[in-house]
C-alpha positions in Angstrom: 0.0 0.0 0.0 2.8 2.4 0.8 4.4 1.7 -2.5 1.2 2.6 -4.3 0.8 5.8 -2.2 4.4 6.8 -3.0 3.9 6.1 -6.7 0.8 8.3 -6.8 1.8 11.1 -4.5 5.6 11.2 -4.0 5.9 14.1 -6.5 4.1 16.4 -3.9 6.9 16.1 -1.4 8.5 19.3 -2.7 5.3 21.3 -3.1 4.0 24.0 -0.8 1.1 22.8 1.4 -0.9 25.9 0.2 -0.5 24.8 -3.4 -1.6 21.3 -2.7 -4.7 22.6 -0.9 -5.4 25.0 -3.7 -5.1 22.2 -6.3 -7.6 20.0 -4.3 -10.1 22.9 -4.0 -9.7 23.6 -7.8 -10.3 19.9 -8.5 -13.5 19.9 -6.3 -14.9 22.9 -8.0 -13.9 21.4 -11.4 -15.9 18.3 -10.6 -18.9 20.4 -9.6 -18.7 22.4 -12.8 -18.7 19.3 -15.0 -21.4 17.7 -13.0 -23.6 20.8 -13.3 -22.9 20.8 -17.0 -24.1 17.2 -17.3 -27.3 18.3 -15.4 -27.6 21.2 -17.8 -27.5 23.6 -14.9 -26.3 27.2 -15.0 -24.1 26.6 -12.0 -21.6 25.1 -14.4 -20.2 28.5 -15.0 -19.6 30.0 -11.5 -18.1 26.8 -10.1 -16.0 26.5 -13.2 -14.8 30.1 -12.9 -13.5 29.4 -9.3 -11.7 26.3 -10.5 -10.1 28.0 -13.5 -8.9 31.0 -11.5 -7.1 28.8 -9.0 -5.6 26.8 -11.8 -4.4 29.9 -13.7 -2.5 30.9 -10.6 -1.0 27.5 -10.0 -0.1 26.8 -13.6 1.5 30.2 -14.0 3.6 29.4 -10.9 4.5 26.0 -12.3 5.3 27.6 -15.7 2.8 25.3 -17.6 1.8 27.9 -20.2 -0.4 25.8 -22.4 -2.5 24.6 -19.4 -2.6 28.1 -18.0 -4.0 29.5 -21.3 -6.6 26.7 -21.4 -7.9 27.8 -17.9 -7.7 31.5 -18.7 -9.7 30.8 -21.9 -12.2 28.8 -19.8 -12.8 31.7 -17.5 -13.5 34.1 -20.4 -15.7 31.6 -22.2 -17.6 31.0 -18.9 -18.7 34.6 -18.9 -19.8 34.2 -22.5 -21.5 30.9 -21.8 -23.3 32.3 -18.8 -24.8 35.0 -21.0 -25.8 32.5 -23.8 -27.3 30.0 -21.4 -29.5 32.7 -19.7 -30.4 34.6 -22.9 -34.1 34.5 -23.7 -34.8 33.2 -27.2 -38.4 34.2 -26.7 -40.6 35.5 -23.9 -40.3 32.3 -21.8 -37.4 30.1 -23.1 -33.7 30.4 -22.8 -31.1 29.0 -25.3 -31.8 25.3 -25.7 -29.5 22.3 -26.3 -29.0 21.9 -30.0 -26.7 20.2 -32.5 -23.8 22.0 -34.2 -24.6 23.7 -37.5 -22.4 23.6 -40.6 -21.3 27.2 -39.8 -20.4 26.3 -36.3 -18.5 23.3 -37.4 -16.5 25.6 -39.7 -15.9 28.0 -36.8 -14.8 25.1 -34.6 -12.3 24.0 -37.2 -11.0 27.6 -37.4 -10.7 27.8 -33.6 -8.8 24.5 -33.6 -6.3 25.6 -36.2 -5.9 29.1 -34.7 -5.3 27.6 -31.3 -2.6 25.3 -32.6 -0.8 28.3 -34.2 -1.2 30.5 -31.2 0.1 28.0 -28.7 3.0 27.1 -31.0 3.9 30.8 -31.1 3.8 31.1 -27.3 5.9 28.0 -26.8 8.3 29.1 -29.4 8.6 32.6 -27.9 9.3 31.2 -24.4 11.5 28.3 -25.7 9.3 25.6 -24.3 9.7 23.1 -27.1 11.9 20.9 -24.8 9.9 17.7 -24.5 7.1 15.8 -26.2 4.7 17.1 -23.5 4.7 20.5 -25.3 3.3 18.9 -28.4 0.6 17.1 -26.5 -0.2 20.3 -24.6 -0.7 22.1 -27.9 -3.1 19.4 -29.2 -5.2 19.2 -25.9 -5.3 23.0 -25.7 -6.9 23.2 -29.2 -9.3 20.3 -28.4 -10.5 22.0 -25.2 -10.8 25.4 -26.8 -13.3 24.0 -29.3 -15.1 22.0 -26.6 -15.5 25.0 -24.3 -16.8 27.2 -27.2 -19.4 24.6 -28.1 -20.4 24.1 -24.5 -20.9 27.9 -24.1 -23.2 27.7 -27.1 -25.0 24.7 -25.6 -24.1 22.3 -28.4 -24.4 18.6 -27.9 -21.1 17.9 -29.6 -19.1 19.7 -27.0 -19.0 16.5 -25.0 -17.1 14.7 -27.8 -14.3 17.1 -27.5 -14.3 16.9 -23.7 -14.1 13.1 -23.8 -11.2 13.1 -26.2 -9.3 15.8 -24.4 -10.0 14.3 -20.9 -8.7 10.8 -22.0 -5.5 12.4 -23.2 -5.1 14.5 -20.1 -5.4 11.6 -17.6 -1.9 10.2 -18.2 -0.5 13.6 -19.3 -1.1 15.2 -15.9 0.1 12.2 -14.0 3.3 12.3 -16.0 3.6 16.1 -15.2 3.3 15.2 -11.5 -0.2 16.4 -10.7 -1.9 13.3 -9.4 -5.0 15.0 -8.1 -5.6 16.8 -11.4 -5.0 13.5 -13.3 -7.8 11.9 -11.1 -9.9 14.9 -11.9 -9.7 14.3 -15.6 -10.4 10.6 -15.1 -13.6 11.6 -13.4 -14.3 14.2 -16.1 -14.1 11.5 -18.7 -16.8 9.4 -17.0 -19.0 12.4 -16.4 -18.5 13.6 -20.0 -19.7 10.3 -21.4 -22.9 10.4 -19.2 -23.2 14.1 -20.1 -23.3 13.4 -23.8 -25.9 10.6 -23.3 -28.1 12.9 -21.1 -27.9 15.8 -23.5 -28.7 13.6 -26.5 -31.6 12.1 -24.7 -32.9 15.6 -23.8 -32.5 16.7 -27.4 -34.2 13.6 -28.8 -37.1 13.9 -26.3 -37.8 17.6 -27.2 -41.0 18.1 -29.2 -40.2 18.8 -32.8 -41.6 22.1 -34.3 -43.3 21.6 -37.6 
């Protein structure tokens, strides 16, 4: 048992206690945010904003620029998503769950490519192309940027991007030495799968307008 504990958490031996506590708090609020998203509840945004703010601070301190940009982008898109989710489309209804349109797929592709170029430029500027992790960071950043934009617009397909990005992030964060965050993404993967199924069911059960 001690060997397992050391394998999972030995990397925290050199961390400040405050940083460990902050990471745990951020993980808890991250779980809450994804859970509220699965439930299609507006609380996805305030809980997510708390989590991302903490992670921006920690990731900046740990010099993980790609991850920091992801969380900074999450915070901004949470404000946008909060507005979209509460915007009235008529006198009584707010923006509903829907499928991605052709135009939105094109925009998603553009966001993906633009993110790859942007993150590449950042890593190049700060000379961070030192390990294979930088390349995977660039890919996951692009995936999550698209996923967050689609979630903010309440699109069913956002869950597909979250699932792909979460699966990649589980071993990636463990390799980086952030076991709690790795566990978070493992939990995110499970919730995202159920989130996709729940949103699809809600969409399929909605009365069709002639």
